[in-house]
C-alpha positions in Angstrom: 55.1 -4.9 -42.2 55.8 -7.4 -39.5 55.7 -6.4 -35.9 58.1 -8.3 -33.7 55.7 -7.9 -30.8 52.7 -9.2 -32.8 54.1 -12.0 -35.1 51.9 -13.1 -38.0 50.2 -16.3 -37.2 50.0 -19.2 -39.8 46.4 -20.2 -40.6 45.1 -23.4 -39.1 45.5 -26.3 -41.8 42.3 -27.7 -43.1 41.3 -31.3 -42.5 42.2 -32.1 -46.1 45.7 -30.7 -45.6 46.1 -32.5 -42.3 45.0 -35.8 -44.0 47.6 -35.4 -46.8 50.3 -34.8 -44.2 49.3 -37.8 -42.2 49.1 -40.1 -45.3 52.5 -38.9 -46.5 54.0 -40.0 -43.3 52.6 -43.5 -43.3 54.8 -46.3 -44.9 52.7 -47.9 -47.5 53.8 -51.4 -48.9 54.4 -52.2 -52.6 55.9 -50.5 -55.5 56.0 -46.6 -55.6 53.2 -46.8 -58.2 51.0 -48.9 -56.0 51.7 -46.7 -53.0 50.7 -43.6 -55.0 47.4 -45.3 -56.2 46.6 -46.4 -52.7 47.3 -42.8 -51.5 44.9 -41.2 -54.0 42.3 -43.9 -53.3 42.2 -43.1 -49.5 42.3 -39.4 -50.2 39.4 -39.6 -52.8 37.4 -41.6 -50.3 37.8 -38.9 -47.6 36.9 -36.2 -50.1 33.8 -37.9 -51.1 32.7 -38.3 -47.5 33.4 -34.5 -47.0 31.3 -33.6 -49.9 28.4 -35.9 -49.0 28.3 -34.3 -45.4 28.2 -30.8 -46.9 25.3 -31.7 -49.2 23.3 -33.2 -46.4 23.8 -30.1 -44.2 22.8 -27.8 -47.2 19.6 -29.7 -48.0 18.4 -30.6 -44.5 14.9 -29.4 -43.6 15.3 -25.8 -42.3 13.4 -24.4 -39.3 13.2 -27.5 -37.2 13.7 -26.9 -33.6 17.0 -27.9 -32.0 16.5 -29.9 -28.9 19.3 -28.7 -26.6 18.1 -31.0 -23.7 17.4 -34.5 -25.0 14.7 -36.4 -23.2 12.8 -33.2 -22.0 9.8 -31.9 -23.8 8.3 -28.4 -23.4 4.9 -28.5 -21.7 2.4 -25.7 -22.5 0.1 -24.6 -19.6 -3.5 -24.8 -20.2 -5.7 -21.7 -20.1 -7.1 -22.8 -16.8 -3.6 -23.1 -15.3 -2.6 -19.6 -16.5 -5.8 -18.2 -15.1 -5.0 -19.7 -11.7 -1.5 -18.2 -11.7 -2.9 -14.9 -12.7 -5.3 -15.0 -9.7 -2.6 -16.0 -7.3 -0.4 -13.1 -8.4 -3.3 -10.7 -8.0 -3.8 -11.9 -4.4 -0.1 -11.4 -3.7 -0.4 -7.7 -5.1 -3.4 -7.0 -3.0 -1.6 -8.4 0.0 1.2 -5.9 -0.6 -1.1 -2.8 -0.8 -1.5 -0.5 2.1 -4.4 -1.1 4.5 -6.4 1.5 6.3 -5.8 5.2 5.6 -2.5 6.3 3.9 -1.2 9.1 1.8 0.2 9.0 -1.8 2.3 11.9 -3.1 2.9 12.2 -6.9 6.0 14.5 -7.1 6.0 14.8 -10.8 2.2 15.6 -11.1 2.3 17.7 -7.7 -0.6 15.8 -6.3 -1.4 14.4 -2.7 -3.9 11.7 -2.5 -5.6 10.7 0.8 -6.6 7.1 0.3 -8.3 4.2 2.0 -7.6 0.9 0.4 -8.2 1.5 -3.3 -10.6 4.4 -2.7 -9.2 8.0 -3.1 -10.8 10.1 -0.4 -9.4 13.4 -1.5 -7.0 14.7 -4.1 -5.0 17.8 -3.3 -2.9 20.2 -5.4 0.7 20.5 -4.0 4.3 21.9 -4.7 7.0 19.3 -4.5 10.8 19.7 -4.8 12.2 21.7 -7.8 15.3 19.5 -8.4 17.5 22.6 -8.5 21.1 22.4 -7.2 22.6 25.3 -4.9 26.2 25.5 -4.5 28.1 27.4 -1.7 31.0 29.2 -3.6 32.9 29.7 -0.4 32.4 26.6 1.7 32.2 24.2 -1.2 28.9 22.7 -0.1 25.9 21.9 -2.3 22.2 21.1 -1.8 19.8 19.4 -4.3 16.2 20.4 -3.7 14.3 17.2 -4.3 11.5 15.6 -2.5 12.5 12.2 -1.3 10.9 9.1 -2.9 9.9 6.0 -1.0 7.9 4.5 1.9 7.6 6.9 4.9 5.4 7.4 7.8 4.1 10.5 9.7 6.4 10.8 12.6 5.5 14.3 13.9 2.5 16.6 13.9 3.0 20.3 14.7 0.6 23.2 15.0 1.9 26.7 14.3 5.2 25.5 13.1 8.3 27.8 13.1 10.7 27.4 10.2 14.3 27.4 11.3 16.0 29.0 8.2 18.9 26.9 7.2 22.2 28.1 5.6 21.2 27.4 2.1 18.3 29.8 2.5 20.5 32.7 3.3 22.8 31.8 0.5 20.0 31.5 -1.9 18.9 35.1 -1.0 22.4 36.5 -1.1 22.3 37.2 2.7 25.0 36.5 5.3 24.6 33.6 7.5 23.7 34.9 11.0 25.7 33.8 14.1 22.8 33.9 16.5 20.3 31.1 16.1 17.4 33.5 17.0 17.8 35.1 13.7 16.9 32.0 12.0 13.3 31.7 13.4 10.7 32.3 10.7 7.1 31.9 12.1 4.2 31.7 9.6 6.2 30.5 6.7 5.0 26.9 7.0 1.3 27.6 7.5 -0.8 26.5 10.5 0.2 22.8 10.5 3.0 20.5 9.5 3.4 16.7 9.3 7.0 15.4 9.6 8.1 12.3 7.7 11.7 12.4 8.8 15.1 13.8 7.8 13.7 17.5 8.0 11.0 16.8 5.4 7.4 18.1 6.1 4.1 18.3 4.5 3.2 21.8 5.3 1.5 25.1 4.3 2.9 27.9 2.1 2.6 31.6 1.7 2.9 31.1 -2.0 -0.4 29.4 -2.8 -0.3 30.7 -6.4 2.6 28.4 -7.1 0.8 25.2 -6.1 0.8 22.6 -8.9 4.5 23.5 -9.7 7.8 22.0 -8.7 9.2 24.9 -6.7 9.8 23.7 -3.2 13.1 22.9 -1.6 12.1 19.4 -0.9 9.2 19.6 1.4 5.6 19.1 0.2 3.4 22.3 0.2 -0.4 22.3 0.4 -3.2 24.9 0.5 -4.6 25.9 3.8 -7.9 24.0 3.6 -6.3 20.8 2.3 -3.4 20.9 4.9 -6.0 21.2 7.7 -8.0 18.3 6.5 -5.0 16.1 6.0 -3.7 17.1 9.5 -7.0 16.1 11.1 -7.4 12.9 9.2 -3.9 11.5 9.4 -2.7 10.2 12.7 0.9 9.4 13.7 2.2 6.4 12.0 0.1 6.9 8.9 1.9 5.6 5.9 3.1 8.0 3.2 4.1 6.6 -0.3 6.1 9.1 -2.5 7.0 8.5 -6.0 
């Protein structure tokens, strides 16, 4: 069934058909018989050329590379040149590596590493973000409890930190959100020390040390008391913190 919006297209005529049309339009001299013989002679010659070209293409050596850019030949690097490139790349990588004392946090493995150069000074068991999502059924707000990934620095060091309990903590526990700010102060919840890395995220202690090694925090990085104290005393303000 033909659709008027999508008319059927005629197939493109072949080269033989176009030749026949062209020859039919050319006025040829002589008698009709001679014109007919000349027509078939030209047509036969063209057909012979077509067949010869097809045979040459079918029996040409296969697998030979096609040179898309004539005049240019590919040059393979020697083993010595490749070794030199590799050494240069290694130097660049080492130049990007942190210098001096820094901290690396593995959020999936729940580990904190205190490092100096390539040397690991201490490995500590931690608890990082759970990745859970909490939604406020009334206010329409939502929170995702992930530990941020990226390149940070220690911006603040606090002893005896006091946790200011946020709205999501009351919602999570099914409690009403208080109107007085003093009702949000929770001393002792973060341990004896806290190292701030920005945006409200800290490396701090925990009352739930039995959960260390699991992803159960709300985004901060929790450590045991002894590890936290050593990290607090070792890392100065500005110490680099790499989190992945």
